[in-house]
C-alpha positions in Angstrom: 68.3 109.2 88.4 71.5 107.6 89.5 72.9 105.1 86.9 76.6 105.2 87.8 78.4 104.8 91.2 82.0 106.1 91.5 83.9 104.7 94.4 87.0 106.0 96.1 89.4 103.1 96.9 91.6 103.7 100.0 89.3 103.9 103.0 86.2 103.0 101.0 86.9 99.7 99.4 90.0 98.6 101.3 91.3 99.3 104.8 94.5 100.9 103.5 94.0 104.4 104.9 94.5 102.9 108.3 97.7 101.0 107.2 99.1 104.3 105.7 98.3 106.1 108.9 99.9 103.4 111.1 103.0 103.3 108.9 103.4 107.0 109.0 102.9 107.2 112.7 105.4 104.4 113.4 108.2 106.0 111.3 107.5 109.6 112.3 107.5 108.6 115.9 111.2 107.6 115.6 111.9 111.4 115.2 109.6 112.4 118.0 106.9 113.5 115.6 103.4 112.3 116.4 100.3 113.0 114.3 97.1 112.6 116.4 94.2 111.1 114.5 92.2 114.3 114.6 95.2 116.2 113.1 95.6 113.5 110.4 91.9 114.0 109.6 92.7 117.7 108.8 96.1 117.6 107.2 95.7 114.5 105.1 91.9 113.8 104.6 90.7 117.4 104.4 93.7 119.6 103.2 95.5 117.0 101.1 98.9 117.9 102.5 101.7 115.7 101.4 103.9 113.7 103.8 107.0 115.7 103.0 105.2 118.9 104.0 103.8 117.3 107.2 107.2 116.0 108.1 108.5 119.6 107.9 105.6 120.9 110.0 106.5 118.4 112.7 110.1 119.4 112.8 111.8 116.5 111.0 115.0 118.0 109.5 114.9 118.6 105.8 118.1 116.5 105.3 116.2 113.5 106.7 112.8 113.9 105.1 113.4 111.8 102.0 114.8 108.9 104.0 111.9 109.1 106.4 109.4 109.0 103.6 111.2 106.1 101.9 111.2 104.1 105.2 107.5 104.9 105.7 106.6 103.7 102.2 108.6 100.5 102.7 106.7 99.8 105.9 103.4 100.6 104.3 104.0 98.1 101.5 105.1 95.5 104.0 101.8 95.9 105.8 100.0 95.6 102.4 101.9 92.4 101.6 100.9 91.0 104.9 97.3 91.3 103.8 94.8 94.0 102.8 91.3 93.7 104.3 88.2 94.8 102.5 86.1 97.2 104.5 82.9 95.7 106.0 80.2 94.8 103.5 82.2 95.8 100.4 82.0 92.6 98.4 78.4 91.9 99.2 77.4 95.5 98.3 79.3 95.4 95.0 77.6 92.1 94.2 74.2 93.7 94.9 74.9 96.8 92.9 76.7 95.4 89.9 73.6 94.2 88.2 71.8 97.5 88.5 74.4 100.2 88.1 77.6 101.0 86.2 80.5 100.9 88.7 83.8 102.7 88.5 86.7 103.7 90.7 88.0 107.3 91.1 91.0 107.3 93.3 93.7 109.8 94.3 96.3 107.1 94.3 98.7 106.3 91.5 97.9 103.3 89.2 100.9 101.4 90.6 99.6 102.0 94.2 96.1 101.0 93.2 97.2 97.8 91.5 99.5 96.9 94.3 96.8 97.4 96.9 94.2 95.4 94.9 96.5 92.6 93.8 94.6 90.0 95.8 91.2 91.7 96.5 89.4 90.2 93.5 87.3 93.3 93.1 88.5 94.6 89.7 85.9 92.7 87.7 83.2 94.8 89.3 84.4 98.0 87.7 84.0 99.3 84.2 86.5 102.1 84.5 89.3 102.9 87.0 90.6 106.5 87.2 93.8 107.0 89.1 96.1 110.0 89.8 97.9 109.1 86.6 94.9 110.2 84.6 94.5 113.8 85.8 96.6 116.7 86.9 95.1 118.2 90.0 94.5 116.0 93.1 91.3 115.9 95.2 89.7 118.3 96.3 89.9 119.4 92.7 87.0 118.1 90.7 89.3 116.9 87.8 89.2 113.3 88.8 85.4 113.1 88.7 85.2 115.1 85.5 87.7 112.7 83.9 85.6 109.7 85.0 82.4 111.1 83.7 84.0 112.0 80.4 85.4 108.4 80.0 82.0 107.0 80.9 80.0 109.5 78.9 77.7 110.3 81.8 76.6 113.6 83.3 76.8 114.5 87.0 73.1 114.0 87.7 73.4 110.4 86.7 76.3 109.7 89.2 76.8 109.1 92.9 80.3 109.3 94.5 81.2 107.2 97.5 84.0 108.7 99.6 85.5 108.6 103.1 87.2 111.9 103.2 86.3 115.6 103.1 88.8 116.2 100.2 87.2 113.5 98.2 83.7 114.6 99.0 84.6 118.2 98.0 86.0 116.9 94.7 82.7 115.2 93.9 80.5 118.1 95.0 82.6 120.5 93.0 82.1 118.3 89.9 78.3 118.4 90.5 78.1 114.8 91.7 76.0 113.8 94.6 78.3 112.3 97.3 77.7 109.7 100.1 80.4 109.7 102.7 81.1 106.5 104.7 83.4 107.7 107.5 86.2 105.7 108.9 87.7 106.3 112.4 90.0 108.8 110.8 87.3 110.9 109.1 86.1 114.1 110.6 82.6 114.4 109.0 82.3 118.0 110.2 84.8 119.0 107.6 82.8 117.4 104.7 80.7 119.7 102.5 77.2 120.2 103.9 75.6 118.7 100.7 77.0 115.2 101.5 74.9 112.3 102.6 76.5 110.4 105.6 76.1 106.7 105.7 77.2 104.5 108.6 78.4 101.6 106.5 78.8 100.3 103.0 75.8 98.0 103.6 73.5 101.0 103.6 74.4 101.9 100.0 71.9 99.6 98.2 68.9 101.0 100.1 70.2 104.6 99.7 70.7 104.2 95.9 67.3 102.6 95.5 65.7 106.0 96.4 67.3 107.5 93.3 66.6 104.8 90.6 
């Protein structure tokens, strides 16, 4: 029986995965380096490669990588400050679920990133616990983040559902023994997700999906 729902943040609650992709594309393009969306889906969302590594793979000189990443980060935060959109159905779905389930966030982002992205979303009151990259050592697809969340919440895997948008996040949940529903974005390659995942077309399907496991 599912009692607790564990949400990823970027690409699940807020449309920031797209902003990060766009900022990276715009800055890397200045060096003749282009990352097609299907390659992004592999390098970033499945293999968890870091931008410094990707910059090197695309031929950006080592001497310029730090400046490139700094510029990309500045552009990303400028986009965030211009306005972060919730993904479709998020607020309505959280309103629906909050009276019936314990809700938490398990994100691969740092706490400062998470708080910056959610500064104006007004979603934080929905969540009992927020686990960020500051709370564990090994990033997704390691199961550490989900193990940490379950420890803090004092729940076991069979009582939980993870909601993810990426193969790396889904792999982290499945490795922790947690059932996972993937809600793909245009940047997600669902063929790279573990076969045990459930694929939903939108957040609005989540209430009906979870009702089958109450």
